[in-house]
Every structure is written in structure tokens, then in C-alpha cells.
N, C-alpha and C positions, 0 to 999 in steps of 0.2 A: 772863492776857493771851496772845493769839496772836502769830504771827510773820508771817502772810501779807503784812502791810503795814508791817512793822517799819521805822521811821525814814523812812517816806514822809510827805510833806506834802500834805494835801488841802484843797481848798476845796469846801464843799457849800453851794450856794445853796438858799434855802427850807429851811434845816436845822432849824427850830424845831418843826415839827409833822409829823404823818403819816409818810410814807415817808422824808422828810428827816431827821426825828429818829432813825429806825431806822438809816439809813445812817451818820449821825454816830456813834452808839453802837457799831455794828458795826465801823466802821473803827477807832475808838479801841481796841476790844477786840483788834483785829488788829495794834495797834502804831503806827498812824498818828497824826500830829499834825494837828489839824483846825482850820480856820477856818470857823466857822459863820456863814453870812449869813442875815439875815431882815429883815423890815420892822419899823418901829416898832410895838411892841405884841406882836410875836412872842416866844415864850418861849425865845429863843436863849441868854440868860444862864442860865436854868434847866437847859437841856441841857448847857451847858458845865460848870456846877457838878456835875451828875450824872456827867459823864465824869471830872472831876477826883476826885470822891469814889470813883470806881471804879478810880482809879490811872492814868487817862489824862491827856492834855494837849489843851486846846482853848482858842481865843480866839474872840471874836465881832466881827462887823462889821455894824452896822445901816445899811441903805440899800437903796433900790430899784435893783437892778442893770439895769433897763431904761433907766436914766439913764446916759449915757456917763461922766460924772464919777464916779458911784458904782461902776460896773463897774471902771473903772481903779483907783479907790481901794481896792476890795476886793482886787484882785490885788496892788497895791503893799503893802497891809498884811500880806499873807501873806509876801511877799518880805522886807519889813523885819524881820518877827519871826523868820522861820525860814531866810531866806537862799536858798530855792529853792522850787520847786513841782513836784510829781510827778503830781498828780491833780486834775482839775477835774470836779466833778459839777454839771451844769446841771439841777438839780432844781426850781428855782422855776417856778411856773406856776399857772394858775387854770382852773377849770371853773365858770362862774358862771351859766349860763343853761339853761333847759329850754323850748325853743320851736321850732316849725317855722321853716324858713329864711325864709319870707316874713313871719313875725312877729318875727324876731330884731331887737332894737334895734341900730341901727348902732353906738352907743357900746359895746355889748357885744362886737360883732365887733372893734372897734378895741382894746378892752381885752385880748381874747384874743391878738391879734397882738402887742401891746406886751409883755404879761407872759410869753407862751410862746415867742415867736419872737425878738423884739428882745433880750430879756435873755440868751438863749443865744448869740446871735450876738456881742453885745458882750463877754461873758465869755470866749468862745472866742478872739475877736480879741486881747484883751489878755493872755490866758494863754499863747497859743502860743509867743511868743518864749522864755518860761521853760520850757515843756514840752519844747522842742527841746533845751535844755541838759541835761535829765535823762532824755531819751528817755521822757517820761511819756505820759499818756493822758488823754483827755477822754471822759466818758460823759454823754449827754443823756437826759432822761426822755421817752421816746416813749410809745406806748400802742397797745393792740390796736385802739383807735378810729382810729389813724393807718393801720392796715392794712385794716380792714374798713369804715371810715366810722363816723361817730357820729350816728345819727339824733337829732333834737331838740337837737342842738348841733353842727351841721355845721361851723361855724368851728373848734371845738375839734379835731375829727378832722383838719381841714385843717392846723392848726398842728402837730399831731404828725406828720403825713405829711411836712411840711416838715423837721422835725427828723430824721426817718429819712434823708431824702435829703441833708440838710446834713451829717450825720455820715458818710455814705458818701463824699461829696465830700471832706470833710476827711481821711478815712482814706486815700484814694488820693493826695491832694495832699501830705500830711505824712509819708507812709511813708518818703520819701527822707531824712527827718531822724530816723527811728526813733520817731515819735509815732504812737500808736494812737488810734482814735476809734470809739466804738460807741454804740448805743442800748439801753436796757432798756425794754421795752414791756409794762407791766402790764395785766392785765384788772381786774375789780372787786376792789378791795382794801379792807380794813376800816379806812377813814379817814372823815373828815367828808364826803368827796365822794359816797359811795355810800349814805348814809343819808338818808331823806326829812326827818328831824328837823334835820339839820345841813347838808345839801347842796342843790343845785339840783334833784335828782331828786324826782319825786313817787312815790306808792305804786305806781303802775302800772309806771313805769320801773324802780324798785327791784326789783320782782318779776321783771321781764324780765331784768335784769342777772344775778340769781342763777340763774334757770332756764336761762340760756345757758351756764353753767359745768358741765362734766361732773361735777366733784366736788361740785356742789350747795352751794357755800359761797364766801364771799369769801376771797381770799388775805389773809395778814397782812403788815403792813409789814416784819416780820423776814424773812419768806420772800423778799421783794423785795430787801432789803438784802444777803442772802446772795449773790444773783446779782451785785449791784454789787461786792461785795468780791472775788469771783472775777475779774470782768472788769478790775477796777482793779489786780489783782495780777500778778506776773510769771508766774504759772501760766497766764495767758491771753496769753502773749507772741506767739502766732500768730493771735490773734483781733482782727481790725480790719474796720471796715465792716459789722459785724453788727447786725441788729435782733433782740435776744434777747427772745423772747416769754416772759412770766411771767404767763400768763392762764388757767392751770388747764385748758387745752385748748379755750378758747372759740373760737379761730380755726379749728381743724380741725373742730370739732363742727358748726358751721353750723346748729344747731337747738337747741331748748329741751330738752336731755337731762338737765339738772341734777336734775329730779325723780326720776330713776331711781337716783340715788346712795343707797347704804345709809347709815343714820344714822351709823355709825362712820366712814364715809368723809367725810361732810360736816362732821366736827368738825375744827377747825384744830389743828395741832400746837402743843405748848407751846413757849414761847421764854423766854430769860433776859435780854432786853435791858432790862427794866424801863421800858417806854415809858409816858409820862404824857400825851402831847399828840397821840395818834393821831387824835382826833376834833375837833381845834381848828383845822384848816387853813383853814377858811372863817369863823372867828369875826370878827364885825364887818364882813364883806364884804357888799356889796350883791348879792343874788341875784335872778334873774328867773325866774318860773315862769308860763308861759302855756299853759293847757290848750286 
């Protein structure tokens, strides 16, 4: 066990799969007590058990935190169990469609707003009074798509740009209370979202995603979780209002340079988080692909 987050209490929304699972396991390894939130059917109990088996501590809260009562209940459950809250991770979100803007179903637009924006706002709203008491911090899941735009799912990129600006505003507003707020903005990560078999992307989009990364590969959930752990820790005490890119250089590259990467460079590093649900984040979700 590490000590970077020793005795901290963290809520992680969308903590059962993908990057969320990795965040939960990394935080637990660093000494934090975790409340893992997820929807009905998400493997949050499996993640909590894995953490306990590894010597950590975690509880679960099942509920859709884009609903006001569920968001409030999620925060209240953490406070009731642990007596405080140090860290809020707004990781819950969706990427459900692959279509040009004029073909995008309106219900898909609404779903991205509900899951990506409303959930983060509600959780932040109800967590802040407790984070002020601990001089804690909130980190939201942004995206390089929120910096560069997201062709063929423009609403998704828009929701992430909102979260970038939202966290910047919260950072300035809440600094007077000692509360920090940041975004982690991943590029293509090895989760369900970036594979044509499990996500909304098709073969053409999947190839484009990888060729845009100078390393010529997807990032791993563990690599993203490492950045979350730093930003959530006291080591980042002077970091607030930041959008922390974890995109393998996609943003500065501005072109398809991934094909130039040597084979050894395009191989991801080993990790020891023992992740089981990296590719299950969109299981049983309705996806839209319009060519």
C-alpha cells in the first residue's frame, strides 16, 4: 500500500469499469477509502471486493447520479460511513454515438448532456460543503475532445469542454475555502469506448484515433489513474483550475503521426492494478452508428 492518499475519503462516480475501475484501485493502493458509484448492473461490488482482497477499503452506492436524489444520496452515504469527504472524482459519463451533427439523434444529444454534464454538476454541488471542511478537491473527467472538438460526436466534445470550464470556475470560486478543482483530459484509452467491437466507433474512426497519437497506441486506464492520484494528493497542492492532458501527445501533434512510432514505443507499459472491467463500460448501452 502507498501513502499518497492515506486516510483520504474519495467518491468515484462511474467506478465499476474502464478508467473508473483503475482510479478506484489506484486510490485504494495509495491508502484512500473509496465509495464506488455505478449504475444497476455495473460491476461495482466486484471492484469493491477486489480492493478489499488487496487490503484496501471500499463501499458501493448504486444509482444514477444525474438524478438529484441519487447524487445527494451518494454524498450522504460517504459522509455517514466515513464522516468526511476529501476527494470527488466526477468520472461517470458516456460516449454513445458516431454520427455527423445533422444526423445526430436529439435523444442522444440529451443523453450526453444528462450523463456527462448534469451528473458532474449535481455531485459537485452536494460535495462542496464537505470538501470545504477538509480543504479537499474535485476532479472531473474531461477529454482531449473537449480541447480539440470531437468530430462525429460533437455533443460529446461539447460536454467535455463544459467540464473544463466548469472546473476552472469552481477552482477560482472555491480557492478561498482551500478547495481545488481540476480536469483530467484523456485521449484514446484502452477501454470499451475506443474499440469498434464494444464502442460507438467504427473501423475508420478507430484507425484515425490511433494514428493521431504520436506513441501509436492507446493509453491504459492505469496510466490515466496515475495522473488522477497525483492531482488528488497533497503533492498537487498548488494545482487548481488545470486541464491535465493525458492524450499521448494527440493535442500538440495535430496530425496522424502515430504510424511513425517504433514498435517498442507503441507497446503499453505493464501495470499491476489487476483490472477486469476495462472494456465493459458500454455493456448493455444503446449505441448509435450512422455512416
